[in-house]
All heavy atoms as an XYZ file, in Angstrom:
662
protein
N       0.855     -1.177      0.000
C       0.000      0.000      0.000
C       0.891      1.227      0.000
O       1.840      1.322      0.767
C      -0.885     -0.047      1.236
C      -1.737      1.152      1.422
S      -2.860      0.892      2.803
C      -2.557      2.373      3.698
N       0.606      2.174     -0.836
C       1.356      3.428     -0.898
C       0.631      4.481     -0.077
O      -0.561      4.707     -0.241
C       1.484      3.886     -2.349
C       2.098      5.233     -2.484
N       3.420      5.453     -2.212
C       1.572      6.413     -2.841
C       3.687      6.733     -2.412
N       2.581      7.333     -2.795
N       1.344      5.104      0.813
C       0.767      6.164      1.634
C       1.264      7.497      1.076
O       2.436      7.835      1.241
C       1.197      5.981      3.091
C       0.530      6.976      4.025
O      -0.038      7.971      3.549
O       0.591      6.752      5.236
N       0.399      8.267      0.396
C       0.848      9.511     -0.226
C       1.346     10.553      0.766
O       2.036     11.480      0.385
C      -0.395     10.013     -0.975
C      -1.547      9.343     -0.315
C      -1.016      8.038      0.213
N       1.021     10.383      2.051
C       1.490     11.323      3.067
C       2.899     10.985      3.540
O       3.481     11.697      4.333
C       0.531     11.334      4.262
C      -0.888     11.729      3.917
C      -1.776     11.650      5.147
C      -1.765     10.241      5.617
N      -2.859      9.639      6.213
N       3.429      9.853      3.087
C       4.763      9.466      3.507
C       4.794      8.803      4.871
O       5.829      8.710      5.500
N       3.649      8.316      5.348
C       3.578      7.681      6.661
C       4.111      6.266      6.654
O       4.594      5.750      5.639
N       4.023      5.615      7.805
C       4.564      4.270      7.940
C       3.485      3.191      7.956
O       3.810      2.020      8.054
C       5.378      4.161      9.243
O       4.532      4.514     10.335
C       6.580      5.075      9.211
N       2.217      3.573      7.857
C       1.143      2.585      7.873
C       1.181      1.739      6.609
O       1.504      2.225      5.532
C      -0.222      3.268      7.967
O      -0.372      3.902      9.200
N       0.860      0.458      6.786
C       0.712     -0.430      5.640
C      -0.339     -1.464      5.994
O      -0.699     -1.618      7.154
C       2.032     -1.101      5.270
C       2.512     -2.140      6.265
C       3.762     -2.842      5.768
C       4.120     -3.968      6.713
N       5.201     -4.773      6.213
N      -0.828     -2.159      4.995
C      -1.851     -3.150      5.259
C      -1.907     -4.190      4.164
O      -1.314     -4.041      3.107
N      -2.655     -5.238      4.423
C      -2.890     -6.306      3.472
C      -4.328     -6.161      2.986
O      -5.240     -6.013      3.785
C      -2.671     -7.684      4.139
C      -3.063     -8.802      3.203
C      -1.227     -7.833      4.596
N      -4.514     -6.196      1.668
C      -5.835     -6.110      1.073
C      -6.264     -7.492      0.610
O      -5.515     -8.171     -0.089
C      -5.829     -5.151     -0.124
C      -5.719     -3.713      0.284
C      -4.499     -3.152      0.630
C      -6.853     -2.911      0.340
C      -4.401     -1.829      1.019
C      -6.767     -1.592      0.721
C      -5.537     -1.054      1.057
O      -5.456      0.253      1.447
N      -7.474     -7.895      0.997
C      -8.010     -9.201      0.626
C      -9.381     -9.022      0.000
O     -10.171     -8.187      0.455
C      -8.126    -10.096      1.869
C      -6.835    -10.343      2.645
C      -7.144    -11.053      3.957
C      -5.860    -11.154      1.812
N      -9.662     -9.828     -1.026
C     -10.991     -9.813     -1.631
C     -11.920    -10.685     -0.809
O     -11.584    -11.831     -0.485
C     -10.934    -10.314     -3.071
C     -10.140     -9.449     -4.035
C     -10.058    -10.123     -5.400
C     -10.780     -8.069     -4.163
N     -13.068    -10.144     -0.483
C     -14.024    -10.858      0.355
C     -14.382    -12.228     -0.216
O     -14.499    -13.212      0.513
C     -15.285    -10.003      0.523
C     -16.311    -10.609      1.440
C     -17.497     -9.695      1.644
O     -17.885     -8.975      0.701
O     -18.032     -9.696      2.761
N     -14.534    -12.319     -1.536
C     -14.905    -13.584     -2.168
C     -13.810    -14.642     -2.089
O     -14.073    -15.817     -2.323
C     -15.304    -13.368     -3.627
C     -16.649    -12.685     -3.748
O     -17.444    -12.685     -2.821
N     -16.899    -12.090     -4.896
N     -12.584    -14.239     -1.805
C     -11.483    -15.191     -1.669
C     -11.390    -15.781     -0.262
O     -10.601    -16.690     -0.029
C     -10.145    -14.534     -2.014
C     -10.011    -14.229     -3.496
O     -10.781    -14.800     -4.303
O      -9.141    -13.412     -3.852
N     -12.175    -15.241      0.656
C     -12.141    -15.693      2.044
C     -13.352    -16.565      2.353
O     -14.407    -16.399      1.745
C     -12.142    -14.479      2.986
C     -10.909    -13.588      2.909
C     -11.150    -12.293      3.664
C      -9.695    -14.316      3.451
N     -13.218    -17.476      3.322
C     -14.384    -18.288      3.715
C     -15.479    -17.419      4.327
O     -15.204    -16.387      4.928
C     -13.824    -19.257      4.753
C     -12.403    -18.944      4.940
C     -12.035    -17.796      4.074
N     -16.710    -17.845      4.172
C     -17.852    -17.124      4.747
C     -17.906    -17.269      6.266
O     -18.326    -16.353      6.968
C     -19.168    -17.626      4.146
C     -19.262    -17.434      2.654
C     -19.439    -15.999      2.299
C     -19.587    -15.836      0.800
N     -19.079    -14.590      0.311
N     -17.470    -18.426      6.778
C     -17.482    -18.672      8.218
C     -16.519    -17.714      8.918
O     -15.321    -17.685      8.624
C     -17.077    -20.127      8.494
C     -16.980    -20.404      9.968
O     -18.035    -20.379     10.650
O     -15.849    -20.633     10.449
N     -17.039    -16.919      9.850
C     -16.255    -15.874     10.523
C     -15.065    -16.432     11.300
O     -13.977    -15.841     11.289
C     -17.156    -15.061     11.443
N     -15.239    -17.566     11.967
C     -14.146    -18.143     12.758
C     -13.008    -18.603     11.852
O     -11.838    -18.314     12.123
C     -14.664    -19.329     13.601
O     -15.713    -18.846     14.454
C     -13.561    -19.928     14.447
N     -13.345    -19.272     10.769
C     -12.326    -19.727      9.821
C     -11.649    -18.545      9.149
O     -10.425    -18.530      8.984
C     -12.965    -20.656      8.760
O     -13.628    -21.730      9.422
C     -11.920    -21.203      7.814
N     -12.430    -17.541      8.791
C     -11.884    -16.332      8.160
C     -10.864    -15.671      9.081
O      -9.775    -15.300      8.659
C     -13.021    -15.363      7.861
C     -12.577    -14.047      7.283
C     -13.734    -13.118      7.099
N     -14.528    -13.578      5.977
C     -15.173    -12.780      5.140
N     -15.166    -11.485      5.330
N     -15.855    -13.269      4.142
N     -11.204    -15.538     10.364
C     -10.293    -14.898     11.304
C      -9.009    -15.708     11.463
O      -7.913    -15.147     11.502
C     -10.977    -14.698     12.651
C     -10.130    -13.891     13.620
C     -10.919    -13.400     14.819
O     -11.632    -12.398     14.687
O     -10.791    -14.034     15.872
N      -9.117    -17.030     11.521
C      -7.921    -17.881     11.636
C      -7.001    -17.707     10.443
O      -5.777    -17.649     10.596
C      -8.326    -19.348     11.778
C      -8.879    -19.699     13.134
C      -9.260    -21.170     13.206
C      -9.868    -21.509     14.548
N     -10.252    -22.916     14.639
N      -7.565    -17.611      9.252
C      -6.754    -17.427      8.042
C      -6.045    -16.081      8.060
O      -4.849    -15.987      7.768
C      -7.625    -17.593      6.781
C      -7.999    -19.065      6.612
C      -6.916    -17.062      5.542
C      -9.010    -19.338      5.537
N      -6.768    -15.031      8.411
C      -6.153    -13.694      8.452
C      -5.060    -13.632      9.505
O      -3.974    -13.088      9.270
C      -7.217    -12.604      8.660
C      -8.151    -12.562      7.437
C      -6.573    -11.242      8.901
C      -9.375    -11.693      7.615
N      -5.307    -14.212     10.674
C      -4.269    -14.241     11.711
C      -3.031    -14.985     11.214
O      -1.897    -14.554     11.468
C      -4.810    -14.884     12.988
C      -5.835    -14.057     13.763
C      -6.502    -14.904     14.841
C      -5.207    -12.812     14.360
N      -3.224    -16.072     10.482
C      -2.093    -16.823      9.941
C      -1.319    -15.996      8.914
O      -0.083    -16.034      8.884
C      -2.573    -18.132      9.322
N      -2.025    -15.237      8.088
C      -1.357    -14.378      7.103
C      -0.433    -13.388      7.801
O       0.663    -13.104      7.335
C      -2.407    -13.633      6.240
C      -3.102    -14.617      5.295
C      -1.771    -12.483      5.464
C      -4.315    -14.043      4.583
N      -0.868    -12.888      8.943
C      -0.090    -11.891      9.676
C       0.927    -12.496     10.647
O       1.774    -11.790     11.164
C      -1.030    -10.948     10.439
C      -1.600     -9.888      9.573
C      -2.709    -10.148      8.785
C      -1.037     -8.632      9.513
C      -3.249     -9.179      7.966
C      -1.555     -7.644      8.695
C      -2.670     -7.919      7.907
N       0.821    -13.796     10.903
C       1.716    -14.405     11.877
C       1.328    -14.077     13.304
O       2.188    -13.980     14.183
N       0.055    -13.906     13.545
C      -0.439    -13.539     14.878
C      -1.124    -14.723     15.541
O      -1.710    -15.551     14.850
C      -1.444    -12.390     14.767
O      -0.795    -11.198     14.405
N      -1.110    -14.819     16.837
C      -0.450    -13.913     17.774
C       1.031    -14.260     17.953
O       1.382    -15.405     18.156
C      -1.215    -14.128     19.073
C      -1.706    -15.542     19.012
C      -1.917    -15.834     17.549
N       1.845    -13.275     17.844
C       3.292    -13.376     18.071
C       3.835    -11.957     18.112
O       3.639    -11.193     17.162
C       3.968    -14.150     16.943
C       5.475    -14.271     17.094
O       6.041    -13.684     18.048
O       6.101    -14.931     16.265
N       4.485    -11.601     19.189
C       4.922    -10.209     19.355
C       5.854     -9.744     18.244
O       6.008     -8.560     18.003
C       5.550     -9.985     20.729
C       6.854    -10.696     20.954
C       7.386    -10.403     22.346
C       8.709    -11.112     22.564
N       9.253    -10.829     23.862
N       6.489    -10.692     17.524
C       7.366    -10.306     16.416
C       6.745    -10.577     15.054
O       7.248    -10.110     14.044
C       8.712    -11.007     16.522
C       9.450    -10.603     17.798
C      10.836    -11.152     17.886
N      10.830    -12.611     17.814
C      11.877    -13.344     17.489
N      13.011    -12.764     17.204
N      11.795    -14.652     17.463
N       5.689    -11.357     14.984
C       4.993    -11.720     13.750
C       5.978    -12.172     12.659
O       5.826    -11.846     11.489
C       4.134    -10.559     13.244
C       2.977    -10.226     14.149
C       2.135     -9.086     13.625
O       2.644     -8.111     13.102
N       0.831     -9.191     13.791
N       6.971    -12.952     13.049
C       8.022    -13.319     12.091
C       7.572    -14.353     11.065
O       8.227    -14.516     10.041
C       9.301    -13.805     12.814
C       9.005    -15.007     13.696
C       9.941    -12.687     13.591
C      10.228    -15.630     14.333
N       6.467    -15.033     11.304
C       5.978    -16.035     10.356
C       4.844    -15.507      9.484
O       4.055    -16.282      8.953
C       5.503    -17.283     11.106
C       6.652    -18.045     11.735
O       7.770    -17.996     11.185
O       6.424    -18.678     12.771
N       4.752    -14.198      9.321
C       3.675    -13.638      8.531
C       4.008    -12.257      8.001
O       5.145    -11.800      8.073
N       2.992    -11.585      7.491
C       3.166    -10.269      6.882
C       3.013     -9.111      7.860
O       3.185     -7.966      7.465
C       2.167    -10.095      5.728
C       2.316    -11.076      4.572
C       1.200    -10.857      3.557
C       3.668    -10.931      3.916
N       2.661     -9.395      9.093
C       2.558     -8.341     10.099
C       3.929     -7.788     10.423
O       4.949     -8.450     10.248
N       3.970     -6.560     10.879
C       5.238     -5.915     11.173
C       5.498     -5.703     12.643
O       6.325     -4.891     13.011
N       4.777     -6.436     13.505
C       4.975     -6.373     14.955
C       4.666     -4.999     15.535
O       5.192     -4.615     16.568
C       6.375     -6.817     15.328
N       3.810     -4.252     14.861
C       3.407     -2.930     15.324
C       1.991     -2.671     14.810
O       1.673     -3.067     13.688
C       4.374     -1.879     14.762
C       4.146     -0.516     15.369
O       3.154      0.135     14.979
O       4.941     -0.099     16.216
N       1.153     -1.993     15.582
C      -0.197     -1.701     15.101
C      -0.227     -0.942     13.771
O      -1.164     -1.067     12.993
C      -0.816     -0.864     16.227
C      -0.080     -1.284     17.447
C       1.328     -1.573     16.986
N       0.802     -0.148     13.501
C       0.855      0.591     12.237
C       1.054     -0.322     11.034
O       0.759      0.051      9.904
C       1.989      1.618     12.267
C       1.812      2.789     13.214
C       3.067      3.636     13.251
C       0.617      3.621     12.816
N       1.564     -1.523     11.273
C       1.885     -2.417     10.163
C       1.111     -3.728     10.231
O       1.478     -4.693      9.563
C       3.396     -2.710     10.139
O       3.786     -3.256     11.397
C       4.194     -1.450      9.869
N       0.046     -3.762     10.990
C      -0.768     -4.971     11.136
C      -2.239     -4.647     10.891
O      -3.088     -4.797     11.759
C      -0.571     -5.585     12.524
O       0.750     -6.025     12.664
N      -2.519     -4.210      9.664
C      -3.873     -3.820      9.282
C      -4.321     -4.650      8.086
O      -3.514     -4.991      7.221
C      -3.906     -2.343      8.907
C      -3.529     -1.443     10.062
C      -3.430     -0.017      9.611
C      -2.944      0.834     10.790
N      -2.632      2.171     10.386
N      -5.610     -4.942      8.041
C      -6.176     -5.686      6.923
C      -7.379     -4.926      6.382
O      -8.108     -4.288      7.147
C      -6.565     -7.126      7.331
C      -7.681     -7.141      8.354
C      -6.914     -7.974      6.123
N      -7.542     -4.981      5.070
C      -8.723     -4.420      4.423
C      -9.376     -5.542      3.632
O      -8.721     -6.197      2.822
C      -8.351     -3.273      3.500
N     -10.651     -5.771      3.900
C     -11.422     -6.780      3.171
C     -12.383     -6.012      2.268
O     -13.213     -5.237      2.741
C     -12.176     -7.704      4.132
C     -11.184     -8.403      5.066
C     -12.999     -8.717      3.348
C     -11.831     -9.134      6.219
N     -12.231     -6.218      0.963
C     -12.980     -5.456     -0.019
C     -13.872     -6.400     -0.815
O     -13.423     -7.464     -1.245
C     -12.013     -4.704     -0.968
C     -12.782     -3.860     -1.965
C     -11.053     -3.843     -0.170
N     -15.120     -6.003     -1.008
C     -16.040     -6.831     -1.773
C     -17.115     -6.018     -2.456
O     -17.321     -4.849     -2.149
N     -17.795     -6.648     -3.380
C     -18.901     -6.023     -4.088
C     -20.081     -5.900     -3.127
O     -20.445     -6.861     -2.454
C     -19.297     -6.863     -5.320
C     -20.513     -6.266     -6.010
C     -18.129     -6.985     -6.277
N     -20.657     -4.720     -3.072
C     -21.779     -4.482     -2.169
C     -23.063     -5.092     -2.721
O     -23.292     -5.103     -3.926
C     -21.978     -2.983     -1.953
O     -23.069     -2.755     -1.093
N     -23.893     -5.588     -1.829
C     -25.212     -6.091     -2.193
C     -26.275     -5.003     -2.023
O     -27.447     -5.232     -2.298
C     -25.565     -7.298     -1.303
C     -24.584     -8.441     -1.422
C     -24.470     -8.963     -2.850
O     -25.473     -9.199     -3.504
N     -23.253     -9.135     -3.316
N     -25.858     -3.821     -1.583
C     -26.789     -2.718     -1.357
C     -26.922     -1.883     -2.630
O     -25.929     -1.626     -3.311
C     -26.282     -1.842     -0.216
C     -26.161     -2.609      1.085
C     -25.532     -1.758      2.163
C     -25.376     -2.575      3.414
N     -24.005     -2.894      3.720
N     -28.143     -1.450     -2.940
C     -28.319     -0.613     -4.132
C     -27.577      0.722     -3.978
O     -27.456      1.255     -2.886
C     -29.833     -0.397     -4.212
C     -30.368     -0.747     -2.869
C     -29.381     -1.663     -2.217
N     -27.053      1.209     -5.070
C     -26.342      2.501     -5.118
C     -25.011      2.505     -4.382
O     -24.434      3.568     -4.147
C     -27.230      3.642     -4.603
C     -28.511      3.794     -5.404
O     -28.482      3.537     -6.632
O     -29.535      4.147     -4.813
N     -24.534      1.336     -3.946
C     -23.220      1.237     -3.313
C     -22.434      0.185     -4.081
O     -22.908     -0.929     -4.279
C     -23.330      0.856     -1.823
C     -24.065      1.944     -1.054
C     -21.947      0.611     -1.221
C     -24.313      1.638      0.400
N     -21.254      0.543     -4.535
C     -20.458     -0.362     -5.361
C     -19.584     -1.313     -4.549
O     -19.428     -2.474     -4.896
C     -19.564      0.430     -6.320
C     -20.365      1.236     -7.327
O     -21.427      0.752     -7.767
O     -19.934      2.347     -7.673
N     -19.001     -0.795     -3.464
C     -17.991     -1.559     -2.739
C     -18.259     -1.513     -1.240
O     -18.575     -0.463     -0.695
C     -16.577     -0.977     -3.022
C     -15.514     -1.674     -2.196
C     -16.237     -1.072     -4.503
N     -18.117     -2.666     -0.592
C     -18.082     -2.723      0.875
C     -16.631     -2.896      1.276
O     -15.880     -3.651      0.638
C     -18.904     -3.902      1.410
C     -20.398     -3.661      1.324
O     -20.811     -2.486      1.295
O     -21.141     -4.656      1.286
N     -16.246     -2.200      2.321
C     -14.861     -2.191      2.774
C     -14.864     -2.408      4.281
O     -15.525     -1.681      5.017
C     -14.259     -0.820      2.426
C     -12.884     -0.540      2.959
C     -11.759     -0.776      2.192
C     -12.706      0.007      4.223
C     -10.493     -0.482      2.666
C     -11.445      0.307      4.702
C     -10.343      0.061      3.925
O      -9.091      0.353      4.394
N     -14.162     -3.432      4.730
C     -14.050     -3.685      6.161
C     -12.597     -3.523      6.560
O     -11.707     -4.200      6.020
C     -14.540     -5.096      6.529
O     -15.896     -5.233      6.121
C     -14.439     -5.340      8.020
N     -12.348     -2.620      7.480
C     -11.005     -2.395      8.008
C     -10.816     -3.264      9.229
O     -11.706     -3.372     10.064
C     -10.833     -0.914      8.399
C      -9.594     -0.656      9.211
C      -8.372     -0.542      8.599
C      -9.665     -0.556     10.588
C      -7.223     -0.312      9.345
C      -8.521     -0.320     11.352
C      -7.302     -0.201     10.725
N      -9.658     -3.878      9.344
C      -9.360     -4.682     10.520
C      -7.997     -4.368     11.092
O      -7.012     -4.258     10.357
N      -7.966     -4.184     12.402
C      -6.700     -4.041     13.123
C      -6.376     -5.413     13.681
O      -7.129     -5.940     14.510
C      -6.815     -3.007     14.239
C      -5.535     -2.763     14.987
C      -4.484     -2.098     14.107
O      -4.709     -1.053     13.536
N      -3.330     -2.725     13.997
N      -5.289     -6.005     13.206
C      -4.931     -7.362     13.591
C      -4.154     -7.326     14.901
O      -3.173     -6.579     15.032
C      -4.091     -8.043     12.485
C      -3.702     -9.449     12.889
C      -4.872     -8.061     11.174
N      -4.612     -8.114     15.858
C      -3.913     -8.193     17.131
C      -2.524     -8.777     16.961
O      -2.316     -9.696     16.161
N      -1.585     -8.245     17.675
C      -0.206     -8.742     17.598
C      -0.004     -9.838     18.631
O       0.429    -10.940     18.293
C       0.787     -7.582     17.800
C       0.627     -6.589     16.639
C       2.222     -8.111     17.875
C       1.356     -5.292     16.837
N      -0.312     -9.547     19.881
C      -0.174    -10.533     20.956
C      -1.479    -11.259     21.256
O      -1.513    -12.104     22.132
C       0.334     -9.849     22.232
C       1.739     -9.342     22.089
O       2.577    -10.003     21.484
N       2.004     -8.168     22.616
N      -2.541    -10.891     20.549
C      -3.860    -11.494     20.749
C      -4.317    -12.145     19.456
O      -4.068    -11.617     18.381
C      -4.891    -10.430     21.113
C      -4.599     -9.626     22.337
C      -5.635     -8.520     22.498
O      -6.706     -8.554     21.909
N      -5.306     -7.522     23.283
N      -5.012    -13.257     19.568
C      -5.598    -13.912     18.396
C      -6.958    -13.265     18.127
O      -8.014    -13.863     18.276
C      -5.728    -15.409     18.632
N      -6.937    -12.004     17.709
C      -8.161    -11.223     17.528
C      -7.968    -10.208     16.417
O      -6.885     -9.643     16.268
C      -8.496    -10.495     18.837
C      -9.720     -9.636     18.811
C     -10.972    -10.461     18.800
C     -12.193     -9.562     18.833
N     -13.324    -10.120     18.176
N      -9.038     -9.991     15.636
C      -9.057     -8.937     14.630
C     -10.184     -7.991     14.997
O     -11.336     -8.396     15.143
C      -9.270     -9.515     13.218
C      -8.165    -10.495     12.895
C      -9.307     -8.376     12.187
C      -8.433    -11.323     11.667
N      -9.849     -6.742     15.182
C     -10.821     -5.721     15.532
C     -11.254     -5.060     14.229
O     -10.433     -4.485     13.514
C     -10.197     -4.709     16.491
C      -9.629     -5.370     17.719
C      -8.308     -5.790     17.759
C     -10.440     -5.615     18.829
C      -7.793     -6.420     18.895
C      -9.939     -6.228     19.952
C      -8.617     -6.644     19.987
N     -12.571     -5.154     13.896
C     -13.038     -4.674     12.599
C     -14.045     -3.555     12.715
O     -14.706     -3.398     13.723
C     -13.680     -5.816     11.790
O     -14.781     -6.343     12.531
C     -12.696     -6.913     11.477
N     -14.130     -2.839     11.629
C     -15.107     -1.766     11.499
C     -15.497     -1.702     10.039
O     -14.646     -1.545      9.175
C     -14.488     -0.447     11.945
C     -15.345      0.770     11.761
C     -16.330      0.926     12.874
C     -17.102      2.222     12.702
N     -18.173      2.340     13.626
N     -16.780     -1.842      9.720
C     -17.247     -1.722      8.342
C     -17.409     -0.256      7.997
O     -17.895      0.540      8.788
C     -18.582     -2.432      8.156
O     -18.411     -3.819      8.255
N     -16.995      0.074      6.781
C     -17.110      1.445      6.301
C     -17.916      1.406      5.009
O     -17.567      0.688      4.078
C     -15.715      2.052      6.032
C     -14.897      2.049      7.317
C     -15.847      3.466      5.464
C     -13.443      2.405      7.116
N     -18.999      2.142      4.965
C     -19.846      2.159      3.756
C     -19.496      3.332      2.893
O     -19.115      4.344      3.307
C     -21.325      2.207      4.135
C     -21.792      1.025      4.990
C     -23.255      1.228      5.353
C     -21.630     -0.280      4.243
């Protein structure tokens, strides 16, 4: 991800259709991608810092007049948890 402000944030973008529908399985897969929980995240794409452990799940919206649904997730580093917020 390119940050035009020159910041240090980065994230992994995933297509919703490429992920399982089951929430528990989906969370396990995302945690594995990031190497979480592990304070160093050395077995994944996480950077061992909240600024570098973000996920975006993007999919086609089922709502009229909306093209894309976007879910932001903050991946836990020491916790097996993804904190999400849907943005319309």
